[in-house]
N, C-alpha and C positions, 0 to 999 in steps of 0.2 A: 420218627421215633428214634432213629440212630443218633440224631443230634441231641435229643434229650438224654439218651444213655451216655453219650460222650460228656455232656455237661455234668451229669451226676458223677461220672467217674472223675472228672477234674475237681469237682467240689470235694469228693471223698479224699482225693490225694492232698488237696490243700488242708483239709481238716486233719488228716494224718500227719502232715508236716507240722501244723500248729501244735498238735499233741506231742509229737517228738520234741519239738522246740521247747515246749513248756515243761516236759517231764525229764528229758534226758540232759538238757543243757545245765540245769542246776546241779544235777548229779555229777556231770563231767567237771563243772567248775569246782565242786567240792573236792573231787579227786585231785584236780590240779592244785587246789589250795593246800591239801594235805601233803602233796608231793613237794610243793614249794616250801611248806613249813619244815618238812624233814630236811630238805637240802639246805635251807637257811640255818637250821639248828646244827647240822653237821659242819657247816662253814664256820659258825661261831665257835663250836667246840674245837675245830682245827686251829683257829686263830688263838684260842686260849692255850692250847697245848704248845703252839709255836712260841708264844710270848713266855710261857713258863720255861721252856727249854732255853730260850735266849737269855733269860735272867739267870738261870742255873749256869749256863756257859760263862756269862760275864763274872759271876761270883767265883767260879773255878779259875778263870784267867786272872782275876784280881788276887786270889789266894796264892796262885803260882808266882805272880809278880812280887808279892810281898815276901815269899820264901827265898827268892833269889838274892 
C-alpha cells in the first residue's frame, strides 16, 4: 500500500509540474516579451534622440564655422 501511495504522489507531482509548465510558462514568456518590447522601444527612442542631437550639433558647428 505504501508503494501505491508513493506512486500516486509521484504521478500527482508530475501532473502538477505539467500544469505549471502549461499555464505559467506562457504567462512568463508574455511578461518577458513585454519587457523586451519596452527595452527595445526605449533603445530605439534613445538612438533617435542621439541622432537628433548629433544633427543639431553639426548644424550649430556649421553655422559657427560660417560666421567666423
